Backbone bond lengths (Angstrom), bond angles and torsions (degrees), N, CA, C in turn:
res aa  C-N    CA-C-N  psi(-1)  N-CA   C-N-CA  omega(-1)  CA-C   N-CA-C  phi
1 X - - - 1.465 - - 1.520 109.68 -
2 X 1.323 117.50 132.51 1.455 120.64 175.28 1.517 109.70 -58.74
3 X 1.346 116.39 142.53 1.460 118.78 -177.12 1.519 110.68 -143.02
4 X 1.311 115.28 163.68 1.446 123.59 175.39 1.517 107.85 -134.65
5 X 1.330 116.28 163.99 1.459 120.25 175.33 1.523 108.18 -92.36
6 X 1.328 116.18 119.85 1.464 121.15 -178.47 1.513 108.66 -121.87
7 X 1.337 116.74 108.33 1.462 121.97 179.00 1.529 110.91 49.93
8 X 1.346 115.67 43.99 1.443 120.20 177.53 1.515 114.88 84.64
9 X 1.340 117.96 -1.28 1.460 121.81 -179.55 1.526 109.85 -111.90
10 X 1.311 116.67 142.59 1.459 121.14 174.49 1.517 108.53 -87.57
11 X 1.321 116.30 117.00 1.460 120.93 -176.07 1.523 108.83 -131.16
12 X 1.335 118.04 159.93 1.462 120.40 176.14 1.520 111.00 -59.31
13 X 1.314 116.42 143.66 1.458 119.19 178.73 1.515 110.21 -67.62
14 X 1.335 115.90 157.97 1.467 120.59 -177.47 1.518 111.76 -61.31
15 X 1.334 116.88 -26.07 1.462 119.48 179.71 1.519 111.93 -83.89
16 X 1.346 117.18 -11.32 1.455 120.09 -175.85 1.513 113.00 -91.79
17 X 1.330 117.83 -25.92 1.457 119.95 -175.10 1.522 110.05 -124.58
18 X 1.323 115.41 157.22 1.455 122.10 174.81 1.525 108.61 -125.82
19 X 1.314 116.04 149.39 1.464 121.54 172.20 1.522 108.08 -109.22
20 X 1.328 115.36 140.77 1.462 121.48 -179.89 1.516 108.88 -123.05
21 X 1.326 116.05 125.90 1.464 122.12 176.84 1.519 108.29 -107.38
22 X 1.328 116.11 117.68 1.466 121.76 -177.98 1.520 109.37 -84.59
23 X 1.321 116.60 106.13 1.464 121.52 -172.86 1.519 112.03 -132.71
24 X 1.328 117.07 33.02 1.467 119.75 -177.47 1.519 113.30 -92.82
25 X 1.339 118.15 -16.41 1.463 120.21 -177.03 1.517 113.06 -80.87
26 X 1.341 116.51 144.93 1.457 121.17 -178.24 1.526 113.08 -98.50
27 X 1.317 118.31 -13.71 1.464 123.67 174.46 1.518 113.78 60.63
28 X 1.330 116.23 83.45 1.457 120.78 177.10 1.528 111.26 -66.65
29 X 1.348 117.20 -30.01 1.464 119.72 -179.45 1.524 112.21 -65.72
30 X 1.311 117.66 -26.69 1.462 120.67 -178.65 1.530 111.52 -74.66
31 X 1.326 117.06 -26.61 1.460 120.57 179.16 1.517 114.45 94.38
32 X 1.323 116.44 -13.43 1.467 122.62 175.67 1.529 106.02 -157.56
33 X 1.307 116.63 176.83 1.462 119.48 -176.71 1.522 109.43 -71.61
34 X 1.321 116.34 99.32 1.468 120.39 -174.82 1.522 112.34 -65.75
35 X 1.313 117.58 -21.25 1.461 119.81 179.82 1.512 111.70 -59.47
36 X 1.346 116.32 -27.37 1.461 121.45 -178.11 1.528 112.98 -95.44
37 X 1.321 116.71 1.45 1.462 119.98 -179.31 1.529 109.56 -62.85
38 X 1.340 117.92 124.18 1.472 119.07 -176.32 1.526 112.33 -72.96
39 X 1.319 115.14 130.93 1.460 122.76 174.68 1.523 107.14 -134.26
40 X 1.324 115.86 118.83 1.465 120.83 -176.04 1.524 111.35 53.64
41 X 1.327 116.06 37.19 1.457 120.62 175.34 1.516 115.42 82.82
42 X 1.333 117.55 4.59 1.461 120.79 179.48 1.520 110.44 -126.15
43 X 1.335 118.11 145.50 1.458 118.94 169.84 1.529 109.74 -56.75
44 X 1.314 116.61 142.40 1.461 120.83 -172.81 1.524 113.14 -53.10
45 X 1.335 117.76 -43.89 1.455 118.76 -176.28 1.523 111.97 -65.14
46 X 1.340 116.54 -32.63 1.464 119.97 177.66 1.522 111.32 -73.30
47 X 1.317 116.54 -38.30 1.470 119.61 179.27 1.526 110.44 -60.55
48 X 1.324 116.18 -44.28 1.460 120.55 178.57 1.526 111.22 -63.43
49 X 1.322 116.51 -46.92 1.462 120.43 -176.52 1.524 112.29 -66.64
50 X 1.314 117.22 -40.55 1.462 119.91 -177.78 1.521 111.63 -69.90
51 X 1.333 117.11 -31.12 1.465 119.64 175.44 1.531 110.40 -63.22
52 X 1.322 117.02 -40.35 1.463 120.39 177.11 1.525 111.60 -69.75
53 X 1.314 116.62 -39.26 1.469 120.22 -176.18 1.527 111.76 -63.57
54 X 1.333 117.54 -26.07 1.465 119.31 177.81 1.522 111.47 -62.04
55 X 1.329 116.85 -29.31 1.461 121.43 178.75 1.519 112.81 -101.21
56 X 1.316 116.61 -33.57 1.471 121.65 -176.77 1.530 108.00 -124.41
57 X 1.324 117.52 95.07 1.467 119.78 -176.69 1.525 114.10 -54.16
58 X 1.337 116.90 -33.80 1.469 119.04 178.14 1.530 109.10 -87.50
59 X 1.318 115.49 78.67 1.467 121.92 177.62 1.525 108.80 -107.42
60 X 1.322 115.77 126.32 1.460 122.41 -176.27 1.525 109.64 -114.62
61 X 1.319 117.18 127.36 1.462 123.25 176.91 1.525 108.30 -98.39
62 X 1.337 116.85 124.99 1.466 119.64 178.95 1.528 108.85 -104.88
63 X 1.332 115.35 126.13 1.457 124.04 -175.04 1.522 110.24 -120.87
64 X 1.336 115.77 177.06 1.452 120.76 177.47 1.515 111.92 -84.71
65 X 1.318 115.43 172.20 1.468 120.52 -175.10 1.522 113.24 -66.78
66 X 1.333 117.72 -22.88 1.465 120.83 -178.19 1.522 112.85 -100.91
67 X 1.333 117.39 16.64 1.457 121.37 -171.94 1.524 113.83 -103.02
68 X 1.323 116.28 41.61 1.460 119.48 -178.53 1.529 111.68 -61.29
69 X 1.321 117.37 -36.40 1.471 120.22 -179.72 1.526 110.64 -65.40
70 X 1.331 116.65 -44.89 1.459 119.85 178.72 1.522 111.25 -66.06
71 X 1.316 115.87 -33.52 1.464 118.79 177.54 1.524 110.64 -62.94
72 X 1.331 116.22 -42.74 1.464 119.09 177.98 1.524 110.72 -64.81
73 X 1.323 117.31 -38.39 1.466 120.74 177.62 1.526 110.61 -59.65
74 X 1.329 116.58 -43.80 1.462 120.35 179.26 1.527 111.10 -64.99
75 X 1.321 116.27 -45.83 1.457 119.82 -177.52 1.519 111.45 -66.79
76 X 1.325 117.62 -31.77 1.464 120.99 176.31 1.522 111.57 -64.41
77 X 1.328 116.72 -23.34 1.468 121.97 178.58 1.530 111.82 -95.75
78 X 1.320 116.69 9.91 1.452 119.97 177.79 1.508 114.65 83.49
79 X 1.334 117.51 14.87 1.457 122.17 179.44 1.518 110.38 -97.94
80 X 1.313 116.41 144.65 1.458 120.48 169.29 1.524 108.15 -80.10
81 X 1.310 117.22 144.76 1.461 121.57 179.55 1.518 109.61 -142.82
82 X 1.323 115.40 150.64 1.453 121.77 177.65 1.517 108.50 -139.80
83 X 1.326 116.74 146.11 1.463 121.80 178.49 1.518 109.41 -106.57
84 X 1.318 115.97 121.05 1.470 121.54 -178.36 1.528 109.27 -86.82
85 X 1.320 118.71 120.76 1.471 120.59 -178.40 1.520 113.46 -67.05
86 X 1.349 117.37 -21.19 1.466 121.35 -178.23 1.519 112.80 -109.22
87 X 1.323 117.26 21.60 1.467 120.79 -175.69 1.528 112.29 -58.44
88 X 1.326 117.36 -33.45 1.463 120.59 -178.38 1.527 112.51 -64.53
89 X 1.324 117.77 -15.87 1.465 121.46 -179.32 1.524 112.23 -82.24
90 X 1.334 117.28 -9.84 1.453 119.23 175.78 1.517 113.45 135.24
91 X 1.350 113.90 164.36 1.459 121.13 -176.89 1.525 112.44 -59.93
92 X 1.339 116.18 -34.42 1.455 118.98 179.96 1.518 112.60 -59.44
93 X 1.325 116.69 -39.29 1.464 120.34 177.45 1.524 110.98 -65.15
94 X 1.337 116.79 -41.81 1.466 120.19 179.81 1.524 110.99 -62.89
95 X 1.329 116.23 -43.68 1.458 119.85 -178.45 1.527 111.10 -66.79
96 X 1.321 116.70 -43.48 1.465 119.66 177.96 1.523 111.11 -60.45
97 X 1.333 116.36 -41.27 1.459 120.88 178.51 1.523 110.80 -61.51
98 X 1.328 117.02 -44.45 1.462 120.49 -177.58 1.522 111.44 -66.56
99 X 1.322 116.99 -44.87 1.467 119.79 179.55 1.526 110.11 -61.63
100 X 1.328 116.72 -36.38 1.466 120.47 178.90 1.521 112.31 -64.40
101 X 1.339 116.71 -21.62 1.464 120.44 175.23 1.527 112.03 -81.22
102 X 1.338 116.46 -11.95 1.468 121.15 -175.26 1.536 110.00 -131.50
103 X 1.318 116.63 46.48 1.461 119.94 -178.05 1.523 112.28 -68.82
104 X 1.328 117.78 -16.81 1.463 119.98 179.87 1.523 112.26 -81.57
105 X 1.318 117.97 -10.90 1.463 121.28 -178.16 1.523 110.58 -68.86
106 X 1.335 115.78 153.89 1.454 120.81 175.08 1.522 111.77 -90.68
107 X 1.326 116.40 3.22 1.459 121.45 176.45 1.512 110.22 169.37
108 X 1.352 114.60 168.55 1.460 120.37 -173.39 1.522 110.03 -135.23
109 X 1.315 115.71 130.85 1.458 123.70 174.73 1.526 106.07 -100.31
110 X 1.331 117.16 119.12 1.470 121.25 -168.83 1.518 110.66 -114.18
111 X 1.348 115.42 130.80 1.459 121.23 -176.80 1.532 110.66 -141.23
112 X 1.328 119.20 129.40 1.467 120.20 170.96 1.531 110.08 -69.21
113 X 1.306 116.40 145.03 1.463 120.64 -178.22 1.523 112.93 -68.60
114 X 1.348 116.96 -19.92 1.461 119.54 -176.37 1.530 112.47 -91.37
115 X 1.335 116.62 26.18 1.462 122.03 175.35 1.525 109.29 -124.86
116 X 1.344 116.92 67.82 1.467 120.26 -172.84 1.524 114.87 -81.94
117 X 1.333 117.90 -2.55 1.460 119.65 -172.79 1.528 113.38 -106.51
118 X 1.318 117.90 13.09 1.463 120.42 176.05 1.524 108.88 -64.74
119 X 1.315 116.66 131.89 1.451 120.98 -177.24 1.517 113.49 -72.64
120 X 1.325 115.88 152.02 1.461 120.59 179.55 1.522 111.32 -61.65
121 X 1.330 117.68 -34.57 1.455 120.70 178.56 1.511 112.32 -63.87
122 X 1.318 116.48 -38.19 1.467 120.37 177.22 1.518 110.68 -65.01
123 X 1.321 116.83 -43.82 1.461 120.04 178.06 1.521 110.44 -58.99
124 X 1.334 116.98 -43.37 1.460 120.22 -179.62 1.526 111.48 -63.48
125 X 1.338 117.16 -39.13 1.462 119.80 -179.64 1.523 111.96 -64.27
126 X 1.321 116.34 -42.59 1.465 119.04 -179.54 1.525 110.39 -68.52
127 X 1.326 117.27 -41.52 1.464 120.26 177.61 1.523 110.20 -61.28
128 X 1.324 117.14 -41.52 1.465 120.25 179.09 1.524 111.06 -64.18
129 X 1.334 117.67 -41.48 1.468 121.46 -179.88 1.520 111.51 -64.18
130 X 1.332 117.12 -26.99 1.464 120.55 -178.94 1.524 111.88 -62.14
131 X 1.327 117.36 -21.51 1.456 119.67 -178.87 1.515 113.63 -68.91
132 X 1.341 118.02 -21.72 1.462 119.79 -174.84 1.530 113.98 -136.55
133 X 1.330 118.05 10.13 1.462 121.32 -178.81 1.525 109.92 -135.12
134 X 1.329 115.65 146.42 1.467 119.86 179.36 1.523 112.20 -80.91
135 X 1.345 116.47 -25.09 1.464 121.69 176.64 1.527 108.03 -142.21
136 X 1.319 116.54 142.30 1.464 120.50 179.06 1.518 109.97 -153.43
137 X 1.333 115.66 150.70 1.464 121.58 178.30 1.525 108.60 -159.31
138 X 1.343 117.20 149.29 1.459 120.09 174.67 1.531 110.71 -79.48
139 X 1.326 116.13 156.88 1.463 122.08 177.51 1.519 108.74 -133.84
140 X 1.330 116.28 127.24 1.465 122.19 177.09 1.518 108.74 -117.92
141 X 1.328 116.10 114.95 1.470 122.34 178.43 1.529 112.20 49.45
142 X 1.319 114.64 46.68 1.457 120.32 175.82 1.515 115.59 85.21
143 X 1.320 118.38 -4.52 1.467 122.07 179.78 1.524 110.28 -104.16
144 X 1.322 115.78 127.35 1.456 118.87 176.49 1.519 109.83 -73.00
145 X 1.323 115.28 138.21 1.460 119.89 -177.51 1.521 113.01 -123.42
146 X 1.316 115.48 -156.66 1.473 124.07 -179.27 1.528 109.31 -128.49
147 X 1.351 114.90 158.39 1.461 128.70 5.19 1.529 111.98 -78.50
148 X 1.330 114.83 164.57 1.456 120.82 174.94 1.523 108.94 -115.50
149 X 1.324 114.96 148.98 1.467 121.50 -176.60 1.520 110.68 -116.58
150 X 1.344 115.40 137.43 1.454 122.30 172.40 1.522 108.37 -131.71
151 X 1.320 116.12 131.80 1.459 120.11 177.19 1.535 109.95 -81.78
152 X 1.313 114.57 177.46 1.463 120.70 -172.84 1.525 113.15 -62.11
153 X 1.320 118.47 -23.22 1.461 119.15 -179.30 1.534 112.10 -63.08
154 X 1.331 116.79 -12.85 1.464 120.99 179.48 1.535 112.87 -98.70
155 X 1.322 116.63 10.80 1.468 119.68 -177.76 1.521 112.39 -54.44
156 X 1.313 117.94 -53.74 1.460 120.45 -176.84 1.527 111.55 -63.72
157 X 1.330 116.40 -41.00 1.462 119.79 -179.19 1.521 111.35 -64.78
158 X 1.320 117.44 -41.02 1.466 120.93 179.71 1.528 110.89 -67.80
159 X 1.316 116.48 -40.65 1.467 119.90 -179.35 1.526 112.22 -71.03
160 X 1.325 117.17 -12.78 1.465 120.91 179.98 1.521 112.39 -97.37
161 X 1.326 118.10 1.15 1.464 121.12 -177.24 1.524 111.40 -68.20
162 X 1.324 115.10 155.96 1.455 121.66 175.07 1.516 109.18 -161.80
163 X 1.309 117.03 171.95 1.457 120.65 179.34 1.517 113.10 74.36
164 X 1.334 115.53 -155.58 1.463 121.14 -171.35 1.521 114.93 -100.59
165 X 1.307 119.04 -2.58 1.464 120.02 -170.83 1.518 114.69 -83.60
166 X 1.296 118.87 -15.52 1.449 119.61 -177.97 1.519 111.05 60.66
167 X 1.331 115.97 -142.91 1.463 120.59 -174.96 1.523 112.87 -98.02
168 X 1.324 118.51 11.99 1.462 121.02 -175.27 1.523 112.08 -56.29
169 X 1.327 117.00 -43.83 1.463 119.69 -177.84 1.520 111.71 -63.36
170 X 1.326 117.47 -31.50 1.463 120.35 -179.56 1.524 111.60 -70.17
171 X 1.313 117.21 -23.55 1.465 120.45 176.53 1.525 111.40 -78.85
172 X 1.315 116.45 -19.85 1.457 120.47 -177.45 1.524 112.94 -94.28
173 X 1.325 117.25 -17.11 1.458 120.60 -178.16 1.524 110.69 -80.05
174 X 1.340 117.96 143.12 1.459 119.97 173.50 1.519 109.61 -67.73
175 X 1.310 115.68 149.50 1.464 119.90 179.24 1.516 109.28 -135.35
176 X 1.318 116.16 148.10 1.456 120.82 179.39 1.516 110.09 -91.59
177 X 1.333 116.35 135.78 1.450 121.20 176.44 1.519 110.79 -78.18
178 X 1.335 115.17 -173.08 1.458 120.17 -176.26 1.527 111.47 -62.54
179 X 1.346 117.64 -29.78 1.458 120.62 -179.26 1.527 112.43 -93.41
180 X 1.331 117.20 6.58 1.451 121.17 178.73 1.511 114.99 89.68
181 X 1.326 117.56 -8.02 1.461 121.04 -179.91 1.523 110.40 -80.69
182 X 1.346 118.21 157.12 1.465 120.36 179.80 1.527 111.45 -59.95
183 X 1.304 116.28 136.30 1.466 121.44 179.94 1.525 109.09 -123.05
184 X 1.325 118.23 108.30 1.466 120.40 -179.07 1.523 111.25 -74.53
185 X 1.310 115.53 165.75 1.461 121.03 172.60 1.523 108.91 -65.61
186 X 1.317 117.29 135.07 1.458 121.47 175.15 1.530 108.13 -77.94
187 X 1.324 116.65 107.84 1.458 122.19 -179.91 1.525 108.67 -99.46
188 X 1.313 116.04 124.22 1.462 122.69 -172.42 1.523 110.51 -108.37
189 X 1.335 118.82 106.83 1.463 120.11 178.35 1.531 110.48 -63.94
190 X 1.320 116.76 128.71 1.464 121.74 179.46 1.523 109.46 -134.35
191 X 1.310 115.81 151.51 1.463 121.66 174.51 1.524 107.80 -98.86
192 X 1.310 114.88 67.06 1.474 120.87 -171.03 1.528 109.80 -145.81
193 X 1.340 118.10 93.00 1.466 119.40 177.92 1.514 113.19 -62.34
194 X 1.331 117.31 -19.94 1.459 120.16 179.86 1.511 113.33 -62.40
195 X 1.333 117.55 -25.06 1.469 119.05 -176.64 1.520 112.07 -75.10
196 X 1.336 117.98 -10.82 1.467 121.36 175.97 1.533 111.58 -120.54
197 X 1.323 116.82 10.01 1.465 121.83 -175.13 1.523 109.54 -102.11
198 X 1.330 116.18 96.37 1.456 119.03 174.85 1.528 109.25 -98.64
199 X 1.304 115.90 150.15 1.460 122.77 -175.93 1.519 108.57 -99.79
200 X 1.330 116.06 102.83 1.459 121.23 178.23 1.523 112.43 -103.92
201 X 1.339 116.21 -30.76 1.473 122.37 -178.28 1.518 109.32 -134.48
202 X 1.341 117.68 158.11 1.470 119.29 179.19 1.519 113.57 -52.93
203 X 1.346 116.90 -33.71 1.463 119.89 -179.75 1.523 112.10 -62.21
204 X 1.335 117.59 -22.82 1.453 120.29 -178.76 1.523 111.88 -70.47
205 X 1.325 116.91 -13.61 1.458 120.38 177.30 1.515 112.71 -85.19
206 X 1.324 117.23 -19.17 1.459 121.62 -175.90 1.522 110.00 -67.95
207 X 1.323 116.20 124.87 1.450 121.55 175.65 1.513 114.73 77.23
208 X 1.348 117.46 2.54 1.469 119.55 179.68 1.502 110.07 -75.42
209 X 1.319 115.46 140.08 1.471 119.84 179.02 1.512 109.82 -75.72
210 X 1.322 116.73 135.65 1.437 120.43 178.04 1.505 112.13 -88.37
């Protein structure tokens, strides 16, 4: 994988990897469109996407078929965006659609839009791990968090996803490394509750660090 030196770490080059922000869900539990909930002066989905774009210039926001306004908002901020026609069928469809837009990438860093409080240090650790691992994810106090990384060997599997499960099953399956031996997911211990803090209800915003 092509790489660059980033703050002393060897990481995939910006042209080698893509980041995908899953922002097609409207969240009925929140009571309103949580994607537009302001956090530090930005709609939540933009805050999440722009944090990733600082490390991965090729960041793609995937939205629903009726989200033309949000798409323009993303593009006005310099983000690429795509509308998935089958987003209502589940997160798996949205993720497969987004990966299909970036088949030339050597891997994908995947983040739900409703996780705006992931720390910059956590993002850097996962990006750095992508240089030498086929799968990677942060872990906070025993809980796996986001973003998650998949290398190019998962292209077909990601493009075949559907329903509501997203890529969770792909993190649980054993995978063979380059030499054919079992290769576990690279789990990165972090002191960052933001990597497991998703915003499902307004109460989830109370006391969250910005």
